[in-house]
C-alpha positions as MATLAB code, in Angstrom:
seq = 'XXXXXXXXXXXXXXXXXXXXXXXXXXXXXXXXXXXXXXXXXXXXXXXXXXXXXXXXXXXXXXXXXXXXXXXXXXXXXXXXXXXXXXXXXXXXXXXXXXXXXXXXXXXXXXXXXXXXXXXXXXXXXXXXXXXXXXXXXXXXXXXXXXXXXXXXXXXXXXXXXXXXXXXXXXXXXXXXXXXXXXXXXXXXXXXXXXXXXXXXXXXXXXXXXXXXXXXXXXXXX';
ca = [
      83.823  -33.978  -58.337;
      85.145  -32.330  -55.191;
      82.421  -31.208  -52.782;
      82.718  -28.438  -50.228;
      80.211  -28.444  -47.385;
      79.639  -25.263  -45.371;
      78.084  -25.166  -41.917;
      75.535  -22.907  -40.226;
      75.821  -19.288  -41.390;
      73.057  -17.557  -39.394;
      73.164  -14.199  -41.107;
      76.956  -13.777  -40.939;
      77.365  -12.485  -44.459;
      80.825  -10.957  -44.115;
      82.154  -14.133  -42.544;
      80.622  -16.182  -45.341;
      82.282  -13.966  -47.952;
      85.660  -14.434  -46.282;
      85.187  -18.180  -46.177;
      84.146  -18.425  -49.815;
      87.229  -16.433  -50.823;
      89.430  -18.849  -48.856;
      87.680  -21.825  -50.462;
      88.235  -20.327  -53.940;
      91.914  -19.634  -53.177;
      92.486  -23.223  -52.006;
      90.680  -24.652  -55.052;
      92.816  -22.538  -57.365;
      95.985  -23.758  -55.661;
      94.924  -27.383  -56.221;
      94.365  -26.815  -59.961;
      91.358  -29.151  -60.078;
      89.908  -29.629  -63.586;
      86.567  -28.242  -62.457;
      85.495  -26.072  -59.515;
      84.201  -27.897  -56.446;
      80.466  -28.097  -55.804;
      79.346  -26.089  -52.800;
      76.888  -27.773  -50.434;
      75.289  -25.498  -47.844;
      73.930  -27.356  -44.833;
      71.129  -25.004  -43.794;
      70.511  -22.329  -41.162;
      71.260  -19.356  -43.364;
      69.112  -16.942  -41.395;
      68.313  -15.731  -37.835;
      70.441  -14.347  -34.997;
      73.087  -12.721  -37.165;
      72.865   -9.227  -38.696;
      72.589   -9.908  -42.444;
      70.220  -12.813  -43.195;
      68.791  -11.163  -46.299;
      72.248  -10.643  -47.767;
      73.190  -14.268  -47.066;
      70.073  -15.537  -48.825;
      70.711  -13.260  -51.819;
      74.206  -14.717  -52.176;
      73.098  -18.317  -51.735;
      70.300  -17.999  -54.272;
      72.844  -16.679  -56.780;
      75.251  -19.531  -56.038;
      72.445  -22.056  -56.389;
      71.868  -20.824  -59.937;
      75.470  -21.760  -60.737;
      75.290  -25.271  -59.258;
      75.498  -24.981  -55.478;
      73.311  -27.224  -53.354;
      71.273  -25.440  -50.661;
      69.652  -27.621  -48.024;
      66.842  -26.618  -45.710;
      67.686  -26.200  -42.032;
      65.352  -25.882  -39.087;
      65.660  -22.079  -39.218;
      64.554  -22.054  -42.857;
      61.672  -24.275  -41.760;
      60.675  -21.764  -39.099;
      60.946  -18.800  -41.440;
      58.926  -20.491  -44.192;
      56.208  -21.427  -41.665;
      56.077  -18.209  -39.651;
      52.898  -16.941  -41.316;
      50.973  -20.146  -40.661;
      49.747  -19.019  -37.258;
      50.662  -17.389  -33.925;
      52.552  -20.415  -32.614;
      54.728  -20.616  -35.718;
      55.313  -16.855  -35.670;
      56.344  -16.852  -32.020;
      58.732  -19.753  -32.588;
      60.372  -17.920  -35.476;
      60.715  -14.658  -33.532;
      62.033  -16.393  -30.401;
      64.830  -18.116  -32.344;
      66.453  -15.130  -34.036;
      63.650  -14.091  -36.361;
      63.684  -10.534  -35.018;
      67.158  -10.008  -36.454;
      66.041  -11.597  -39.731;
      63.040   -9.271  -40.054;
      65.293   -6.332  -39.321;
      67.523   -7.282  -42.257;
      64.453   -7.420  -44.557;
      62.807   -4.261  -43.204;
      62.811   -2.435  -46.573;
      62.372   -5.636  -48.614;
      59.296   -7.423  -47.264;
      58.388   -8.649  -50.739;
      61.723  -10.471  -50.801;
      60.939  -11.969  -47.406;
      57.861  -13.678  -48.846;
      59.693  -14.893  -51.949;
      62.649  -16.136  -49.919;
      60.320  -17.929  -47.505;
      58.746  -19.783  -50.426;
      62.229  -20.647  -51.740;
      63.193  -22.077  -48.330;
      60.091  -24.256  -48.256;
      61.147  -25.742  -51.614;
      64.644  -26.736  -50.509;
      65.573  -30.417  -50.019;
      66.450  -31.737  -46.582;
      69.335  -33.911  -47.753;
      71.781  -34.476  -50.584;
      73.777  -37.666  -51.282;
      76.828  -38.787  -53.153;
      78.316  -42.285  -53.322;
      79.912  -42.109  -49.865;
      78.004  -39.498  -47.853;
      74.708  -37.924  -46.997;
      74.666  -34.184  -46.385;
      71.903  -33.086  -44.047;
      71.206  -30.230  -41.638;
      70.824  -31.919  -38.243;
      71.473  -35.643  -38.636;
      69.767  -39.006  -38.993;
      67.866  -41.334  -36.685;
      70.127  -44.292  -35.801;
      69.057  -47.657  -37.053;
      66.903  -46.541  -39.986;
      67.670  -46.610  -43.731;
      67.866  -43.294  -45.474;
      64.547  -43.687  -47.259;
      62.752  -44.014  -43.894;
      64.272  -40.874  -42.330;
      61.596  -38.274  -41.529;
      62.109  -34.657  -42.559;
      61.534  -33.470  -38.991;
      64.408  -35.684  -37.824;
      66.756  -34.434  -40.534;
      66.001  -30.854  -39.467;
      65.905  -31.124  -35.666;
      67.579  -34.269  -34.222;
      70.343  -33.715  -31.739;
      71.481  -35.957  -28.834;
      70.214  -39.297  -30.071;
      72.162  -38.760  -33.284;
      75.245  -37.106  -31.760;
      75.685  -39.769  -29.078;
      75.452  -42.691  -31.516;
      78.839  -44.252  -32.269;
      77.712  -46.904  -34.729;
      77.559  -46.745  -38.500;
      74.860  -44.886  -40.381;
      73.819  -45.966  -43.897;
      76.337  -43.404  -45.217;
      78.821  -41.046  -43.609;
      76.838  -38.035  -42.333;
      77.951  -34.446  -42.975;
      75.838  -32.093  -40.838;
      75.536  -28.878  -38.880;
      72.754  -27.749  -36.493;
      74.550  -28.377  -33.212;
      77.480  -26.019  -32.505;
      80.585  -27.985  -31.594;
      80.828  -25.761  -28.489;
      77.653  -27.521  -27.270;
      79.856  -30.587  -26.769;
      82.726  -28.661  -25.197;
      84.867  -28.542  -28.304;
      86.820  -25.720  -29.890;
      85.611  -23.789  -32.972;
      86.796  -26.324  -35.586;
      84.854  -29.128  -37.315;
      84.243  -32.247  -35.254;
      85.348  -35.154  -37.464;
      84.316  -38.589  -36.232;
      84.276  -42.070  -37.725;
      80.579  -41.901  -38.633;
      79.891  -38.159  -39.060;
      81.316  -34.650  -39.374;
      79.805  -31.610  -37.609;
      80.464  -28.343  -39.443;
      78.502  -26.015  -37.164;
      81.397  -24.231  -35.489;
      79.312  -21.453  -33.938;
      79.973  -18.504  -36.260;
      77.109  -16.461  -34.828;
      78.243  -17.163  -31.259;
      81.759  -15.814  -31.700;
      83.168  -19.044  -33.122;
      84.095  -19.715  -36.746;
      82.366  -20.533  -40.024;
      83.743  -23.757  -41.477;
      83.997  -25.590  -44.774;
      85.063  -29.183  -45.372;
      86.367  -30.674  -48.620;
      85.385  -34.166  -49.781;
      86.507  -36.418  -52.604;
      85.584  -39.942  -53.776;
      88.508  -41.708  -52.111;
      87.239  -41.674  -48.534;
      84.113  -40.522  -46.750;
      85.781  -38.164  -44.269;
      86.906  -34.681  -45.305;
      90.459  -34.369  -46.567;
      90.757  -30.659  -45.749;
      88.922  -28.045  -43.708;
      88.957  -24.232  -43.536;
      87.571  -22.137  -40.677;
      87.386  -18.334  -40.557;
      86.103  -15.694  -38.155;
];
């Protein structure tokens, strides 16, 4: 089965809709026997204007077979009622915009927070592991901590060796490393956070069972 991984959305609902339409058009052109499986890499909420609408769409797509992973922003939203520290962390990292999008739907906020807490932190196929932030170098997959999969950055990004499987991730905008708004494809990993909420693009990458790296990418503004 073809898999399509999609990077950090951050409340950019209109951009996500444009990207999904482009993905559907490309899949139709290829005439695959079955539609590709969508794999969302986390960070659906915060900073952008339409977090609630993004979550509504993703929950619908999940019902039809899409994989939705938990990102660190889902972690913050699902934990924001645990105490003042958790609440302040959520609000300081784009939660204000998220609450604004839910202002007439606070019951949905609670239900969506519980949904986020239930999401897995990784998804694997025979060649790859899909995860929000990355993996700790030098450890097998079964020893990777959830906190690492949600939050790791430089130690993972600066590692040039092999991981247990090819890593497809988001979390760190490619602009953070001085790159343009297109996926960063390396020998050991692929970064699909192309900074949509910062004026960059929202990106998707297509994967098959012939090689670990993506064979096609699409980016939209």
